[in-house]
C-alpha positions in Angstrom: 1.0 -10.9 -20.3 -2.8 -10.6 -20.6 -3.1 -6.9 -21.6 -6.9 -7.1 -21.8 -6.9 -6.9 -18.0 -8.4 -3.8 -16.4 -6.4 -2.3 -13.5 -7.8 0.1 -10.9 -5.0 2.1 -9.1 -5.5 4.5 -6.3 -3.1 7.4 -5.4 -2.0 7.6 -9.0 -0.9 11.2 -9.4 2.6 10.8 -8.0 5.1 8.3 -6.7 4.8 4.6 -7.2 1.1 4.9 -8.3 2.0 7.2 -11.2 5.0 5.1 -12.3 2.8 2.0 -12.2 0.0 3.7 -14.3 2.5 4.8 -16.9 4.1 1.4 -17.1 0.7 -0.3 -17.4 -0.4 2.0 -20.3 3.0 1.5 -22.0 2.3 -2.2 -21.9 -1.2 -2.0 -23.4 -3.4 -2.5 -20.3 -6.6 -0.6 -19.6 -6.3 1.5 -16.5 -8.7 3.4 -14.2 -6.6 5.6 -11.9 -7.7 7.7 -9.0 -6.5 11.1 -7.6 -8.1 14.0 -5.9 -7.9 15.9 -9.2 -8.6 14.0 -12.4 -7.4 16.9 -14.6 -4.0 17.0 -12.9 -3.8 13.2 -13.1 -4.4 13.3 -16.9 -1.6 15.9 -17.2 1.0 14.0 -15.3 0.2 10.7 -17.0 0.4 12.4 -20.4 -1.9 10.0 -22.2 -5.4 10.9 -23.2 -6.8 7.7 -24.6 -10.3 7.1 -23.4 -10.2 3.6 -24.8 -7.5 2.6 -22.3 -7.2 5.3 -19.6 -9.9 6.5 -17.2 -8.7 9.3 -14.8 -11.0 9.5 -11.8 -11.4 12.2 -9.2 -12.1 10.3 -6.0 -12.3 11.2 -2.3 -11.0 8.0 -0.7 -12.6 9.1 2.6 -16.0 8.8 1.0 -17.4 5.3 0.4 -20.1 6.6 -1.9 -17.4 8.3 -4.0 -15.4 5.1 -4.1 -18.5 3.1 -5.2 -19.2 5.6 -7.9 -15.6 5.3 -9.3 -16.0 1.5 -9.4 -19.2 1.8 -11.3 -17.6 4.3 -13.7 -14.7 1.8 -14.3 -17.3 -0.9 -15.1 -19.2 1.4 -17.4 -16.0 2.2 -19.3 -14.2 -1.2 -19.3 -16.8 -3.8 -18.3 -14.7 -5.5 -15.6 -12.0 -4.9 -13.0 -9.2 -7.5 -12.8 -6.6 -6.0 -10.6 -6.9 -3.4 -7.8 -3.8 -1.7 -6.4 -4.4 0.2 -3.2 -1.5 2.5 -3.4 -2.9 5.8 -1.9 -1.2 6.7 1.4 1.4 8.8 3.1 4.0 8.6 5.9 4.2 10.2 9.3 7.2 10.5 11.6 6.8 12.0 15.1 6.8 11.4 18.8 3.4 10.1 19.9 2.9 12.7 22.6 3.4 15.5 20.1 1.0 14.0 17.5 -2.5 15.4 17.5 -5.4 13.0 17.6 -6.8 14.4 14.4 -3.5 13.8 12.6 -3.6 10.1 13.8 -7.2 9.8 12.5 -6.3 11.4 9.2 -3.5 8.9 8.4 -5.6 5.9 9.5 -8.4 7.2 7.2 -6.1 7.3 4.2 -3.8 4.4 4.8 -6.2 1.9 6.3 -9.9 2.8 5.9 -9.5 3.9 2.3 -7.9 0.5 1.5 -10.6 -1.4 3.3 -13.4 0.6 1.6 -11.9 0.1 -1.9 -11.8 -3.6 -1.3 -15.3 -3.6 0.1 -16.6 -1.7 -2.9 -14.8 -3.9 -5.6 -15.5 -7.3 -3.9 -19.0 -7.8 -5.4 -17.6 -7.2 -8.8 -14.8 -9.7 -8.4 -17.2 -12.3 -6.8 -19.4 -12.1 -9.8 -16.5 -12.5 -12.1 -15.1 -15.4 -10.1 -11.7 -13.8 -10.5 -9.7 -10.8 -9.4 -6.4 -9.8 -7.8 -5.9 -7.2 -5.0 -2.5 -5.7 -4.2 -2.5 -3.6 -1.0 0.6 -1.5 -0.5 1.9 -1.9 3.0 5.5 -1.3 4.2 8.3 -3.2 5.9 7.6 -0.6 8.7 4.4 -2.5 9.4 6.5 -5.5 10.3 9.8 -3.9 11.6 9.4 -0.5 13.2 11.9 2.3 13.6 11.9 5.1 16.1 9.5 7.9 15.3 7.3 5.9 12.9 4.9 4.5 15.5 1.6 5.7 13.9 2.7 5.1 10.4 3.8 1.6 11.3 0.5 0.9 13.0 -1.4 1.8 9.8 0.8 -0.5 7.7 0.5 -3.3 10.2 -3.2 -3.0 10.0 -3.1 -3.2 6.2 -1.0 -6.4 6.4 -3.3 -8.0 8.9 -6.4 -7.0 6.9 -4.8 -8.4 3.7 -3.9 -11.7 5.2 -7.4 -12.4 6.5 -9.2 -11.1 3.4 -7.0 -13.5 1.3 -8.5 -16.4 3.4 -12.0 -15.0 3.1 -12.1 -14.7 -0.7 -10.0 -17.6 -1.9 -13.1 -19.6 -2.7 -14.2 -17.0 -5.2 -11.0 -17.2 -7.2 -9.8 -13.8 -5.8 -6.2 -13.5 -4.8 -4.7 -10.9 -2.4 -1.1 -9.7 -1.8 0.2 -7.2 0.6 3.4 -5.7 -0.7 5.8 -4.4 2.0 8.6 -2.4 0.5 11.6 -0.7 2.0 12.9 2.5 0.6 12.1 3.2 -3.1 12.8 6.4 -5.0 9.2 7.6 -5.3 9.3 10.9 -3.5 8.0 9.3 -0.3 10.4 11.3 1.9 9.3 14.7 0.4 6.6 17.0 1.9 4.1 15.7 -0.6 4.1 12.2 0.9 5.5 12.7 4.4 4.0 14.4 7.5 7.0 15.4 9.6 6.4 16.5 13.1 9.7 17.7 14.6 10.0 17.1 18.4 10.5 20.0 20.6 10.8 17.9 23.8 14.1 17.3 25.4 15.3 13.8 24.7 13.7 11.5 22.1 17.2 11.3 20.6 16.5 8.0 18.9 13.5 9.6 17.1 15.4 12.7 16.1 18.4 10.8 14.8 16.2 8.4 12.8 14.3 11.3 11.3 17.5 13.0 10.2 18.8 9.7 8.8 15.7 9.0 6.8 15.4 12.5 5.4 19.0 12.3 4.2 18.1 9.3 2.1 15.6 11.1 -0.2 16.6 10.3 -3.7 19.2 7.8 -2.6 16.9 4.9 -1.8 18.0 1.5 -3.2 14.5 0.5 -4.4 13.8 0.9 -8.2 10.1 2.0 -8.7 10.2 0.9 -12.3 11.2 -2.6 -11.3 8.5 -2.6 -8.6 5.9 -1.8 -11.2 7.1 -4.6 -13.4 6.9 -7.0 -10.4 3.3 -6.0 -9.9 2.5 -6.9 -13.5 4.3 -10.2 -13.1 2.4 -11.0 -9.9 -0.9 -10.3 -11.6 -0.1 -13.1 -14.1 0.6 -15.7 -11.4 -2.1 -18.2 -10.4 -0.8 -18.3 -6.8 1.0 -15.0 -5.9 2.3 -14.7 -2.3 -0.1 -13.3 0.3 2.8 -11.3 1.8 5.7 -10.0 -0.3 8.6 -7.9 1.1 10.2 -5.7 -1.6 13.8 -4.5 -1.6 17.0 -5.8 -0.1 16.6 -3.7 3.0 13.1 -5.1 3.5 14.4 -8.6 3.2 17.2 -8.0 5.7 15.0 -6.3 8.2 12.2 -8.9 8.0 14.7 -11.8 8.2 16.3 -10.3 11.3 12.9 -9.8 12.9 11.8 -13.3 12.2 15.0 -14.7 13.8 14.4 -12.5 16.9 10.8 -13.6 17.1 11.6 -17.2 16.8 14.2 -17.0 19.5 11.9 -15.1 21.8 9.0 -17.5 21.1 11.1 -20.5 22.2 12.7 -18.7 25.2 9.3 -17.8 26.6 7.5 -21.0 25.5 7.1 -22.3 29.1 5.3 -19.1 30.1 3.3 -19.1 26.8 2.0 -22.6 27.1 1.7 -22.4 30.9 -1.3 -20.0 30.5 -3.7 -22.8 29.6 -5.7 -24.9 32.0 -3.8 -27.9 33.3 
């Protein structure tokens, strides 16, 4: 692997982001990593090596702050080869019990922050005529589950954005992948990464049952975050990585079933679909 590459990773103080940063540093890469608190980030990473590690305090809701972090990375390392938009969190709730501000907050972090990091780093990668962007989506953005409507909407937006950006920037030698994992043991189902709004409305049994089932899975998920980090490093070395990559056996099964259902529905409703055009 080309360990001279510079990685820029958001949401690096916990979960998959932290595991990835540690794995990158263990393998000799140079890494700029963002968190709301750079000191805490340095402590949890446990490596103070300014030649290879740059902890950055970044407010991902502030484009100027993102721009500044990109410039700090360039000042320290001279280039940016791989960006991993990992920052984000989950939300499970009924839609009628979810405050508008809570919806705006999760879209700001999961969607707008991803878009703004890409927007900020794109001039750098265009000048380099190279670069690789990994946006962390979720299988929930393709196959939803009761109670996850807002979260799924954010991850569907990340996937759609990634697919189109991949087309836009291909001519510059820039590659894009949206990774859509199922459950990994990253602490995603803990209070640090999940906004849980319990329903007080009678009914919504599917939502309540699904919430209970997911919360019972914390620490038991099938996905191995160390292996996920290794896969990211492998993807960065490929000349043609996939634009869309599901990660985990559960993600594969859910996506496969959804594609079968979509194909069957598409063909069943074909007369209506094509009948909408002018004769």
